[in-house]
N, C-alpha and C positions, 0 to 999 in steps of 0.2 A: 446807730441805734442798737441797743443790746437785745439779747434774746427775751428778756423780761418785757420789753416794750413792744416787741413784735416786729414782723417784717412783711412787706408785700413784695413778692418775688418778681423780678424783671424777666419774665419768661414768656414763651409763646402760648397763646390760647386760641385754638382754631375754631372754637364754636361760633356759630353765627349769632348775630344780634339784629338790631333794627337797622333798616336802610335809611339814608337821608330822606327826610319827609318833604312834603310839598312846600312851595313858596307861600309865604304869608303876605300880609298887606304891605304894599310898597309906600314909603313915605314920600311927601311932596319934594320936588327938587328945589333946594333953597339957594344954590350958588348961582349968582347972576353974572359974574365976570368970567365967562368961559374964555380961555386963552388957547389959541391954536398952537399945536405942537411945533417945536423948532425943527429945522431940517434933519438934525441928528436924532430927534425924538427924545422925550424925557424918560426917566425911570419912573414908572407908575406903580404905586403901592395900592393894592386893593384891600381896604380894611384899615380902620383907625382904632383898633383895639390895642392891647398891650404889645403884641408882637409887631403889628403894623406900624405903630408909632416908633418903636425902637428901630425897626428896619428903616424907616424914613430918616430918622436922625443920623444913622450911620451911612446911609446911601448919599446923603447930602454932602456938599463941599467939593464935589468933583467938577468935571467939565459939563455935566448934563444936569438939567433941572430935575427936581423930584416933585412929583404930583401925587397926592393921596386922594383916592376916591373912597368916600365913606357913605354908607347907606343912611345912617341916622343924621340928625341935625347937629350933633355936637361931638360924637365919638367917645371912645373910652368908657362906655357905660358899664361894662363888667368891672372895670377898675373902681367905679363909683360905688357899686353895691357890694364889693368884696369885703370880707371881714366885718360884716355888719356896719358898713360905711366907714370903716377904719383903714382898710386895705393892708393886708398882710403881704408886704412887699417881697420879703424873702424869708427863708428859714435861717436860723443862726448857725445851724450845722446841717450838712448834707449827707444823706445815706442813699447812694445811687440805687441800691437794691430795692428801694421802696417804690420805684417807678414800675409801671405795668405796661407791657407792649405785646402785640402779636407779631411784631417784626423782630429784627435782629437786636438783641440786647447790647451787643458789641457796638453796632452802629449808633444806637441810642446813647451809649456812654460817650462816644466820640463827640456827639453833638452837645451834650451837657458840659463836657470838659473844655469845649472851645472857648468858653468864657467862665472861668472859675468863680465860685461864690464870693471870695474876697474881692475880686476885681469888680464884680457886679455891685457889691456894697459900696466900694469906693466911688463908682460912677454915680450912684444915687446921692451919696453924701457930698462928694466933691464936685462933680460936674453939674448935677441938678440942684445942689444945695438943700437937700432934704435930710434933716437929722433923723436917723433911725434909732428907735428905742427897743430894747429887748423886753419881752414879756416873759419873765423867768419861768413861770409855771408851764408855759407851752413851748418855749424856745422859738417863738415867732418874733420877727422884726416888723414893727409898725412905724409909720411916721410919728415923731414925737408929738405932733399936733393931734394925732388920732383922727385925721381928716383925709379920707380917700381922695377928695377933690384936689388936695395939694399935690398928690402924685400925678393924677390925670393932667392937671393944669401945667405942672412942671414939664411933662413930656410934650404937651402941645407947644409950650413956650420954647423949649429947646429946638423943636422942629422948625418953628417960625424963625427963630434966631439964625438958623442955618439956611434959611431961604426956601423951606419946603412950602409948596402951595397946597392948601387944603380945599377940597371941593366936597362939601357936605350935601346930603340928600341925593346922592348919585348911586343908583343901583346897577351894578355891573351884571350883565346877563350872559356874555360870551366873550371868548378870546379866540383869535385866529392869527396865524403867522404866515408871512410870505417872505420873499427875498429881501425886502426892505425893513422888516421888523414885525412888530405886533400891532394888531388892530383890536381895540377894546370897545365893545358895544355896551350901551347902557339904555335904560328906559327913558332917561330924561334929556339926553343930548346926542349930538352926532358922534359917530365913532371917533375915538381918540387914537392917534398913532403913538407908539412907544418903542424905544430901543430895547427896553427890558421891563419885565413885569414881575412884581413880587405879590404873590397871593397870600394874604393874611386875613382871611375872612372868618376864622373861627370854625366851630363845629355846629352842634345843634342845641347846646345847653342854653337855658334861659333865653328863649327866642325873642322875648320882648326887648332885649338889648340889641337886636339886629342880627343875631345868628340864626340862620335858617337852612344851613347846609348847601347854600347856593355855590359856594366855592368848591365844596367837595364834588358837586355835580360837574362844574366846569373842568376841574382837574381830571375827573373820570372820563369826560368827553374827549379830552386830549390824550387819552390812552393810559393814564396812570392807574395802577392797581390800588383799590381802596378796600382795606379790610373792614369786615362788618362793624358797624357802629352801634353803640349802646350807651345808655345813660350811666354815668359814673359819679361817685360822690353825691348820691341822692338819698333822701330819707326812704325808709322802708315802711310799708303799710300792713295793716291786718284788717281783714274784713270777714266777719264782724270784728269791731275793735274791742276785743275782750278785756283789754287792760286800760280802757278809757279812764277809769277812775284813778289811774296812776299818772295821768297827764300832769306834767310839770315836775315829776320826781326825777332827779338826776343823781348820778354818782360816777365814780371812775371804775371802769370794768375792762376786762380782757376778753376780746372776741376771737374765736378760733374757727377757721374753715379749712379743713384738711391740714396742709402744712403752712398755711398763711394765717397770720394773727395780727391783731392791732390792739393797742391799749390806749385808752383815753376816755373822754367824757361820753356818757350814755344818757340819753334823755327819752323818757316816755312822752308821747304826744297824744292828742285826741284821735289821731288816725293811725298811730303805730309807734315807730321808733326812729330816733335821730341822735345827733351828737357826733363828735369827731370819730369815735371808734366805729360807729355804725356806718357813717359815710365812707370811711376808709375801706370797709369790706363790702359795701353795697354792690360792687360789681360782681361779687360771687352770686348775688341774687339776680341782678338784672341780666347777666349774661349766662352764667353757668347753672342757675336754678339750684344751687347747692345749699347744704345745711350749714347753719352758723350756730355755734354754741357760745354761751356766756359764762365767764367766771366772775362772780360778783365782788370778790375781794382778792387781795394778794396772799391770803393765807393758803397754805398747802393743805392737802387732804389730811396729812398727819396732824397739823395744827388744829384743823377743825374737829378731828376725832377727839383730840385732847379737850377742846372746849366743850364738846357735846358728851363728855363722859357722864355716867349716871351721878346726879346730885340733885339737891332740892330746888335749884334755880329753875325758873321757867324758861322754856324753849324760846319764846318770843323775845324775852329780855336779852338773852344771849345773842340772838341774831341781830337785834337792833343796835348792838354795840358796833357792828361791822358794816351794816347796810342801812339805808333809810327805813324808817319804821313802817311806812305803808308797803314798801317793797318786801320787807321781812314778813309782814302778815300775808302778802300775796304768795310768797314762796311756800310758807307753811300750808296755806290752803291748797296750792298746787300739789304739794306732797301728800295730801289727804290726811293731815294731822290736825287734831283739835287745837284751836288757838291757845287754850289754857293748859296745855300739856306741860308737865315738868320733865326735866331731863331724866329723872329717876323712873318716870313712867313710860318713857319712850321705848317702843318695841324695836327690835333689830331691823325689821323691814322698814319701819318709819324712819329710823336713823339713816339707813341707806338712801331712802327717798329724799331726805333733807340734804344729805351730802351731794347727791346728784343735782338737786335744785341749786345749790350754792356754787358748785364747781363745774357743772356741765349742763346748764339750763339751755334747752333748745329754743332759739329765737323763733317765735311763731309767726314769721312774716308770710304774707300771702301775695304781696305785690309791692310796688314802689311808686314814687312820685314822678318818675320819668324825667324827660328833659326839662320840664317846666321848672323844677327845682334843682336839677343836677348842676353841680358846680363846673363840671367838665364833660367832654364827650370822650368815651373810650373808642378805640378803633380809629379808622381814618386812613389817610394816604400812607401806604407802606413805606417805611423808612428807607428801604432799598431803592426807592424811586428817586431819591435825591442824593447828591454828593454831600457827605456830612460836614466838610469843611466850609463850603460855600452855600449850601442849601439849594444849589442849582439842580433843576430837573435833569435826570439822565436821559429823558425822552425828548425834551423840548429845550434846546439851548436858548438862553435868554429868559427863561422862566424860573422863578425861585419860589419855594414853598416854605412856610414857617408857621409856628404856633400851634393852636389847638387842632387845626385840621390835619396835623400829622399824628401818626399812630403811637402816642405815648401819653401817659398822664401819671401824676404822682399823688401822694396823699394830701390831706389837709395840712396847711402850715407853710404856705409860700412856695411849695414845690412847683406848682403849675405856672406861677408867675416867673420863677427862675427859668423854666423851660421856654416860656414865651420870650423873655428877655434874651436868652442865649441864642435861640434859633432866629429871632428877629434881627439881632445884631449881625449874625453870620450871613443872613440873607442880604441885609443892607450892604455890607462890605463886599459880598460876592457880586452883587449887581453893579456896584460902583467900580469894581476893578476893571 
């Protein structure tokens, strides 16, 4: 990604955020064919989301059974709602610097590189038989069918074809280890013995899909360091909603927060602000409480000064050529300039105010939508707690951690699925070895 399109730095951010929240409503246990563990004990995957399903697929095929315990009745619910129901499977190109972590960026890069983008794409298209289509304007790869269910179902089918046993409606509450292996406790069944456990329970985002932070608490109870969590890739709000009348207005804009920037779609909502560019920088608000400024077009200051030179043309007409009409009128109002002012009548102070509104408009957010609408969770289990090649815990041999519960996230555009696929595969192979 070039400088014009912006970067999200993969650096440490020590500020505290929100801690994992309390457990929500537990679904009814739906699996009726509970099977006792074999003498050697199965590999148990806790969570049937993107990372968990990938982990199960790659853990299967060895000498041990693979059992997946999933809290919901069907699994993969975040896959189903992603991309507006289309599922942005992968980015077409990868910029590692756009990931954000409070852990070691070097460790994070090792995890990403364990399964390169080209190989991931080949797996989905070759092994799973899902044709991926490029959306040129965004650089995202979607299933050609534009159906997220195709992706979820293909993963479930691949797991079943490899002999993975799925147990839905099973809420894991605790893990413990003794000389013979792991014991997994749940709300709905007797403890299950396992030779290895893969935790892939997700974070705190979109809790109605089954993510409630339970896995983070289990990992923390086993001694793992958990960096403060916070909502990431979430819409920002304004109270009172001063720009409610602009709801539905969208454009392409560049957002800047310190040395971090993002360029993409910007959308005014009834409650505040959304769109890819806003989501990509929302962690600046949810965690750092920092200021975000907006540049409404790609024109430089010099180009705008040339367009605003004294002439008979009206100010509003000139601005409307570059930004949506309602937005142009709002910027003129914010600058304290009369709407019918011509460029010839524009005073120096008014000209400077207009330029500031066009090039460095301070985003007036006061809050955010939180985990309810966050696409991912920021923070989580410190990456230093796991071995980057196998995802095995450095504290608990036989325990593997992957996916959103780990301390890393990327921008909109398939980055977070790429992270889930890569870390899930590594955990599955690590547990199988």
